[in-house]
C-alpha positions in Angstrom: -191.2 -130.6 -145.5 -191.7 -134.2 -144.5 -193.9 -136.0 -147.1 -194.6 -139.7 -147.1 -194.4 -139.8 -150.9 -192.9 -137.8 -153.7 -194.8 -134.5 -154.3 -194.6 -131.2 -156.0 -194.9 -128.1 -153.8 -196.1 -124.9 -155.5 -195.7 -121.7 -153.6 -197.8 -118.8 -154.8 -197.2 -115.2 -153.6 -199.5 -112.2 -154.3 -198.0 -108.7 -154.0 -199.9 -105.5 -153.6 -203.3 -107.2 -153.1 -205.9 -104.7 -151.9 -203.6 -101.8 -152.9 -201.8 -102.5 -149.5 -198.5 -100.9 -150.3 -199.1 -98.6 -153.3 -202.7 -97.5 -154.0 -203.4 -97.9 -157.7 -200.6 -100.4 -158.3 -202.0 -103.7 -159.6 -201.7 -106.9 -157.7 -199.1 -109.3 -159.2 -199.1 -113.1 -158.6 -195.8 -115.0 -158.6 -195.2 -118.8 -158.4 -192.3 -121.2 -157.9 -192.3 -125.0 -157.6 -190.0 -127.7 -156.2 -190.1 -131.5 -156.2 -190.0 -133.0 -152.7 -188.9 -136.7 -152.3 -191.0 -138.8 -150.0 -189.8 -140.9 -147.1 -186.5 -139.0 -146.6 -187.3 -137.2 -143.4 -187.2 -133.5 -143.0 -186.1 -131.7 -146.2 -185.2 -128.0 -146.6 -186.8 -126.1 -149.4 -185.1 -122.7 -150.0 -186.3 -120.3 -152.6 -185.0 -116.8 -153.4 -187.1 -114.0 -154.7 -185.7 -114.5 -158.2 -187.2 -118.1 -158.2 -190.7 -116.6 -158.3 -191.9 -115.6 -161.7 -195.1 -113.5 -162.4 -198.1 -115.4 -163.8 -200.5 -112.4 -163.5 -201.3 -109.8 -164.8 -200.2 -110.3 -168.4 -198.1 -107.1 -168.4 -195.8 -108.7 -165.7 -195.8 -112.4 -166.9 -192.3 -113.9 -166.7 -190.8 -111.2 -164.6 -189.0 -112.3 -161.4 -190.0 -111.1 -157.9 -187.6 -108.3 -157.0 -187.9 -108.6 -153.2 -190.1 -109.8 -150.3 -191.4 -106.3 -149.2 -194.8 -106.2 -150.9 -196.1 -109.7 -150.3 -199.7 -109.8 -149.0 -200.6 -113.4 -149.5 -198.8 -116.8 -149.5 -200.3 -120.1 -150.6 -198.8 -123.6 -150.5 -200.3 -126.3 -152.8 -199.4 -129.5 -154.7 -200.7 -127.8 -157.9 -200.8 -124.5 -159.6 -199.7 -122.5 -162.6 -196.0 -121.7 -163.5 -194.0 -119.9 -166.2 -191.4 -122.1 -167.8 -189.5 -121.2 -170.9 -191.6 -118.1 -171.3 -194.9 -120.1 -171.4 -197.6 -120.8 -168.8 -197.8 -124.4 -167.6 -200.3 -126.0 -165.2 -198.9 -128.3 -162.5 -201.5 -130.8 -161.6 -199.9 -132.3 -158.5 -201.5 -135.3 -156.9 -203.2 -135.1 -153.4 -200.6 -135.3 -150.6 -200.5 -138.6 -148.8 -200.2 -138.5 -145.0 -199.9 -135.4 -142.9 -198.8 -132.1 -144.4 -195.9 -131.2 -142.2 -194.1 -127.9 -142.5 -191.8 -126.5 -139.8 -189.6 -123.5 -139.4 -191.3 -121.5 -142.2 -189.5 -118.2 -142.4 -188.3 -115.4 -144.6 -184.5 -114.9 -144.6 -182.9 -112.0 -146.2 -179.7 -112.8 -148.2 -176.6 -111.0 -147.1 -175.7 -108.0 -149.4 
């Protein structure tokens, strides 16, 4: 990330959307957020599966993402909904100033 000003980045993952991996298994939405400091050049944002907590459906709320295998959608935004201390919180990030620059976006599997 290379923002001009301080921002919050909210990453939302949806698993099992459209019954893509397990027919009949409900889709689950997970989120994680990080603060990004502006004007510091390129910054690395690294998140593990356990950083993502379920926000939907209610039966799964607060559970961590187990692994990356069933992700069907990824969204990057300055705002969103998170689970903190067992409760839902809305993150109302401000509009990004300047270009939205992301490079080298990739999944990396942790060593066993």
